[in-house]
Steps between C-alpha positions, in 0.01 A plus 500: 500500500171687462422670172354852495130551418455122465129494416467796264270405215460138608162329554428343837591132519185291519459185711309344213824491304579180687215321329610613155873451483807322623452455873250223457760298312616401847194274532654218297823508693307507829301194400816310414661605829193394697508154341863437601561373856732729695749225576535426128603851400773744592443868554797535268678820402389828352161645594357221714188638671347767280451855624309682771430851621394657827525791743308732265473874554362773278836541327696180554487122522740226607596247229619143573650209310740211551792430270744215567849515350854374564591830663336825605342681206347842442151494349345791319137578571263698283154646554276596210151637445456244220555127490727522196741729691504746215521781756695426818405737781738378772805277508778392729708204608515265795738223599405133535739297713513192717506720813127560448423163341521668156190710576523859375291808571490847354291810568345663194441864596372809325190325367160659450223428755215260437644337188564150371858432390691211352846399617773245431856411593777439247816297567843596359466229235180661372263247656182667621274404787128449449320833468319611812221747554477735797308807614574813697259623763264780398484850641193709593173453318509121480153347480590132548791275595464123512712286732532126438560360849657160581618301801622155602637330190629155601672336202441141609122527536437587138516744214502876538178540304420828671816651352413360159147635507610847611752518216243377248221728626733795444277743692718600798747786534710354778561163667520483880635192679426484874753230585565128516633537146707188572487234773801373689393140567671196357328269253238280666436736793251764382354370278536144620538230233123444476434870444786577264463555129725241340597728216644765734847385603640710781865601521680465723315198640601593854377788714683816400747634759820604323568773243519240223172343615305824491640596161409166344148518643444842343645373173245218510203726565610764252532236228124447512359629168202681652719664763735620226209621291344703781831669575555564130179696444436683832713693748475351850500634853593210725537434874636193670301301754635215712570223247757708316705435816331231716150425626363739765814709499548803723793734552701259717386155391245279327287197574675315217855582603698282738822671599663182627492340153451794262733760646437853623167655404660834415719332239203327338289816513776702334533236227123498441494880467803504273368240257152655492657831402718329240219313326209742539444838329511681834707762678698433816265714711309296762191721456403769252216715364382534140299802392237445227424862424215630714329161485689285752806462718615140526688430824712185463550363853720236658293321765741208514873561548548870577343542844270206583509355850465125538154355443296396800396134524151395609620142520741594779226692680277193500775248569414285801147642533291185514155641566305784335483713814878498549554564130269802502676639807838464326365671189355788703836556670675491164249739342550762770875444516734405218246543219406853610861610561513860370871473420475215248610594150417373153652778289761628743497857630690659212275351232189576705600866529583515128157361413317744730685793344432368150127465565486862612697623200291300252162601641602864545608513134149393398592149382182295467623165639760393754578136416698265726689246289585241764494135591263390777132557584428811705127431546380321812438128442382249758423132453126425471384354830218324317750268332564314825173315456578398141833321544368145476691185599735449207749782553863433592572586862742783418243679282230453763730642768588804291137571419391464859782734609389754239140471622604557861709800397204644313276458804762691699495781246833407344578475127581205279842597364773637725731547202268768354438851635254323731802382701618861538185695599683797649706546184182483292330755725790741447476469120123548507532799732758652265269447203211668680718788615614554141143479368632232265284301260656167589497197270703204623624220274594169664618154400647216711189293583439338156133600521293800390373757752322836510478704822351828614762636743414688817679640804321593822174533311638714217522380141865473394483355150474164326720196448519266201679170555604316187482124454817310414647430159546129583532438876200314646253668734254387764360237264818294537455426870133577560377288212215366714336843471349638184682823404179704504418369849842594634499843334152571634600398851809724488297800384236435765763482776692813404328838482763664281519213251257551211605225258731201487602234251671202661566265210615667177829610345556809288573871531316831515494819294444820698379789284560829680306806380453843662160400642510123558709185503366194320666166575450196281611168644594268215495129581715279282371154580719190505869588527608143424455580131650801325211717379388863480130410523314666787269302726314812612524856628375708792466880500513719812474880503579771752419867460772750588475604863223255587709247691255232393481234231214425264503124455 
């Protein structure tokens, strides 16, 4: 129930309160949790996985927790402008039950725009959850909003130091996760035993396929102390990518799904969606828009499960082509045929139309930035042809074959990654055309590749906007299988090969903070160094700026 005039006479809640009072008492408990192997502890009963918030608007926010009991239980939730809860401004109740794996969500409405709030859940026995902090979106007149952007957090490869640093830095207004929040593989697959961090014990040990499997995998990830901490102190807008279901998923299947042994894809896809929505502070809407006053509209897209057609496969195009001339002929036929098919979809028609209408509405209203919060690179990226002469003699045959295929594709004018927008050029053209027609100031956020990217985007000679691709939290990048090349050499070759690409980092983990202002966007890439050890120390940073309306990046 919402109280009347909830903020009369109250000071604004300050984010710095976290550094002064009780929320940092979680640090000791987090350290103890981190030191205990997963297999040696139970998630137990009561509040098992902290708190989280998401789906912010100017006047509301979604609140999340998990409470395990012997039977379904109603939890009270409270929102306050102060951490001591001396003045509750919103309250309600929500049920935790085994039907949703004991995860509970409530919507706190009637809040004031652009404010920090504190929240908690209380069980019938009086036990309280950890206190969380959240923030509503601002209305007109906002001069700055900072987004902490993450992608590709594979538990087995190491610690989520990017989450830990973002929580400790305490300088963002909103967390954004672009997908691959979890990975579906079984232990020893990705990472393999040589790559795995021995202190990160994955559960279940098998690949996740069933409802129980997916739930246990989320429970494992969400038990990570830095993951809990990030969710505790920042609201999050999150999208799924492929690994929340299965590798290289599309609407009717996935590369890592075998129907003969793992059942119907639709059943697995429905389970993956269900458990994501249970465990994450998200709505059930497949795509949505978030209005940050007159500063930005964030369009959360689903490029994975909603409308994507199956990925094309360069390997199949080149199969059986034993000489370069025949291979180039096959690639030319493919380029002018299947790859250029104007009917191929990445978003699906309904979502594509919704986005086009939203771009018009946002730009017409005078909103400064139209931001695509989505999964895969939209900039054009080809393999550097110059790499063919640098392969050497010590490479495994399968790597050599893949690199040579990528080089041939590049020579034919084809891109490197058919799973990205590059594999759906007609769909990309339609989005770019819609952005130009709307006179949008497009800024695209992307994850998926594990590496850092910065593109100037263009369509038929016209500047469309810019793209910022974030490096991964833990998942390895190009350095893991192109270790014979120095990272700077590879990045330089990629930039030289691709006109739209202005910067790349092919070897570091971390996250980025995008600071949106009425006149410019400043992005700081924050590199966290070795993820095999838990640490919030940065290894370095990189700043990139774009002026509003310029469609170009200053590197």
